[in-house]
N, C-alpha and C positions, 0 to 999 in steps of 0.2 A: 622290181615291179611284179605284183601278183598276177596270176592268170585271170582273175576276175576283172582287174582293171584293164588288162589287154583286151578282153572280150568286150568291155564297155567301149573302149576306144575304137575297135574295129566296127562295132555296131554303129557308132556315131559317124564314122567315115562313110560307111555304106549308105546311111540315110542322106548325108550331104551329097554324095555322088548321085543318088537317085533324084535329088531335087534340082540338079543342074540339067536343064532341058536338052541342050545341044551336045552334051558330052556323050551320052549313052542313049541307045534306042529305047523307045517306050516299052517294048516287050521286056527289056532287061531291067528298066527302072523300077517297075512295080514289084517284081520278086526281090530285087536288091533292097528296096526300101522296107519290105516286109521282113526280110532276113535281118536287116539292121535293127528294126524295132524289137524283134525276138531276142537278138543278142543283147541289146540294152536291158531288156526286162530280165533275162537270165543272169547277166553279169551283175546287175544291181541287186537282184534277189540273193544270189550266191554270196556277194560281198557282204551284204547285211547279215546273212545267216552265219557266215564263218567268223566274222569279226565282232559279233556281239560280246559285250563284257560278260564274264562268268558271274554267276550268282554269288553274292557276298556270303562267305562261309560264316555260319553262326557258331560261336564257341562259348563254352561255359567258363567262367572265371571262379576259381575256388577260394578257399581261405588263404590268407596272406600272412607271411612271417614278417615281424618287425625286425629290422636289422640295424645294427649300430654303425655309425660312420666314424672314420672312413672305411670303405669297403676294402678288405684285404685279400679276399679270395672269391673265386667263382662259386656261386651256390644257388640252389633253388629257393625261391621265396613263395611260390605258389604252384601246385598245391602243397599241402603240408604232409609230413610223415603220418601215415595211417589214415589219410582221408579216403572216403569213398567218392569216386569221380565219375563224371558223365563220359559218354562215348567219345566226345570231342572237346578237348579243353585247351586253354591257353596256358602253357607252362611258362612261368616267368622266373627271372632270377636277376642277380646283380653280378658285377665284375669290377675289378680294380681298373681305373682309367688307364693304367700303364699296360694293360693286356694287349698284345699284338697278335694273338692267335684267334682262330674261329672257335665258336662254341656250338657243339652238337648235342642234341638230346637223343638218346637211344632207349627204346623200350625193351624190357626183358620180361615176357610173360612166363607162364608156368611151363611152357615147352622148352625153356632155356635157350631159345634162339634170340638174336638181337636184331632190332628193327630201327634203323636211323629214321628220324622224323624231320620233315621239312615242310615249309610252305613255299610261296612263290620265290623267296630269296634263297632257298635251299638251306644255307646255314641259318642259325638263329639270328634274328634281327637284333643288332646291337646299337645302342645310342645312349650317351650320357650316363654310362655306368649301369644301364639296365639292358637285359636281353629278354627275348620271348620267341616262342615258336608254337605253331598249332600242332597239337599232339593228338593222334587218332588211335583209339583202342578198338580191338576187334574180338574180344573174348567173351566169356560167359559171365553172368552176374556173380559177384563176389570173388571172381578170379583175381589172384594176386599178381601185381606187376611191380617191377623195379623201374623207376625212372632214373636213368644214369646220364650224367653230364660229363662230356669230354671236352677238353681243350685239344684242338687239332692244328697240325701244320698244314701247309698247302696241299701236300701229297695225300694226307689222310682225308682232308675235305673233298678233294677230287674223287677219291675212292668212294666216299659215301654218296656224293652227288651222282656218280656214274652208276652205282649200285641201284639207287632209287629209280633212275631213268630206265635202266634195264628191266627192273621189275615192272614198271608201268608199261613199257613196250610189250612185255610178255604177258601182261595181266596176271602175273603170278608173284606172290610175295613169300618166298620160302624162308626168309630170315637168314641171318649170318651165324656161323658157329663162332665161339669165343676166339678160336685160332685165326679167324678171318679178320678180326678187328685189327686195323693197321697199327704198326708200331708208333706212328706219329700221332696217335690218339691217346691222350693221357686222362684217365678217370679223375675227376676232381670233386664230384658230389654224387650221392645216390640216396634216394628215398624210396620207401615202399608204400604203395597205395593199393586199393582194390576197386573193382567196378561196381557202381551203384545199380547198374541195370545190365541186361543182356545186350551186348554190342556186336555179336557175331553176325556178319553179313550186312552190317549197316552201311559200309562204304563200298 
């Protein structure tokens, strides 16, 4: 139970106690009732403010590769090799139905660091042979990026998820060195793109 709900409950109890005439003296009932009303207002305002749904993230969808069935490997189908992309795109791909590993997209900009990408699911969202993940770029216009796709085991997935969470908590995104990529992550596809506009400081 959240603190906001507890505050609302306490406020409601104080108001109820203040309304019972013979239980508490009149001198205490008025301040108790006022305190109850204030707690209700504060708790309701806090609960509404903290639990509002986040704004839906707008993403650009680029050119799409036509693939032949059946799908035999994990690969990127959007964007395409050599595309100029927006600051925030939906990277999409396909995978064989037999795949039992997670899929991670990792960006490698011109500083040669590696930046795992995630949305609310952390790993790329997989369903019916297709996967996707929101991909955020933070470089200069025309800067070159590699979009790298990894198949990962549970340990590698946890490493990427923990890394992203640590970066968010510290409000610092230093990137990973190649030697920090876990052994349970196997590269399965890579394409090169560039930025259509200046994305530095956008996020």
